[in-house]
C-alpha positions in Angstrom: -0.2 -8.4 16.1 2.5 -6.5 17.5 5.4 -9.1 17.1 4.9 -8.8 13.4 8.2 -8.2 11.4 7.2 -7.0 8.2 10.5 -7.4 5.4 8.8 -7.0 2.1 6.6 -4.1 0.8 5.7 -2.7 -2.4 3.4 0.2 -3.8 1.4 -1.2 -7.1 -0.1 2.2 -8.7 -3.7 1.3 -10.2 -6.8 3.3 -11.0 -8.8 4.4 -8.4 -12.6 3.3 -9.5 -14.7 5.9 -7.4 -12.5 8.6 -8.4 -12.4 8.1 -11.9 -15.9 7.4 -12.3 -17.0 10.8 -11.0 -13.9 12.8 -11.7 -11.9 11.2 -14.6 -8.3 12.0 -13.2 -6.9 8.8 -14.8 -6.6 8.6 -18.6 -8.2 5.3 -20.2 -4.6 5.0 -21.8 -3.1 5.4 -18.5 -5.2 3.5 -17.0 -4.5 0.1 -19.6 -1.1 0.4 -18.9 -1.6 0.7 -15.0 -3.9 -2.5 -15.2 -1.4 -4.1 -17.6 1.8 -3.3 -15.6 0.5 -5.1 -13.0 1.9 -8.2 -13.6 5.5 -7.4 -14.4 5.5 -5.6 -10.7 4.3 -8.5 -8.7 6.3 -11.4 -10.6 9.5 -9.5 -10.1 8.3 -8.8 -6.5 7.7 -12.1 -6.1 10.8 -13.7 -7.1 13.0 -11.0 -5.3 10.4 -11.8 -2.2 11.7 -15.3 -1.9 15.3 -15.0 -3.1 15.5 -13.4 0.3 15.6 -9.6 -0.1 14.1 -7.1 2.1 12.4 -4.4 0.4 10.7 -1.2 3.1 9.9 2.2 2.3 11.0 4.9 4.7 8.4 5.7 7.0 7.8 9.2 8.6 8.1 9.1 12.7 5.9 12.0 13.0 2.9 9.7 11.0 3.7 6.7 13.0 3.1 9.0 16.3 0.2 10.0 14.8 -1.2 7.3 14.0 -1.0 5.2 17.3 -2.1 8.2 19.1 -5.8 7.9 17.4 -5.7 4.3 17.3 -5.2 4.3 21.5 -8.4 7.1 21.6 -10.4 5.4 19.5 -9.6 1.4 19.5 -11.4 1.4 23.2 -14.4 3.1 21.8 -14.8 0.3 19.3 -14.0 -2.4 21.4 -16.9 -2.2 23.5 
């Protein structure tokens, strides 16, 4: 999709189930707080998106370059 124009992007912090299962990085209280805050984050983001606001996070040009490079090297292998 080379012509895709992304105008809104949000980051929703959530506990990592696999990581927490093995290493218990997030405390139970923090996990519950993260999960209950999701609805508020989504509702506020949806409202601002429908109001026509744009929200994007800054991109690191080096990381974008590396991702494109790896994609161009690996993609031909997978389409065979």
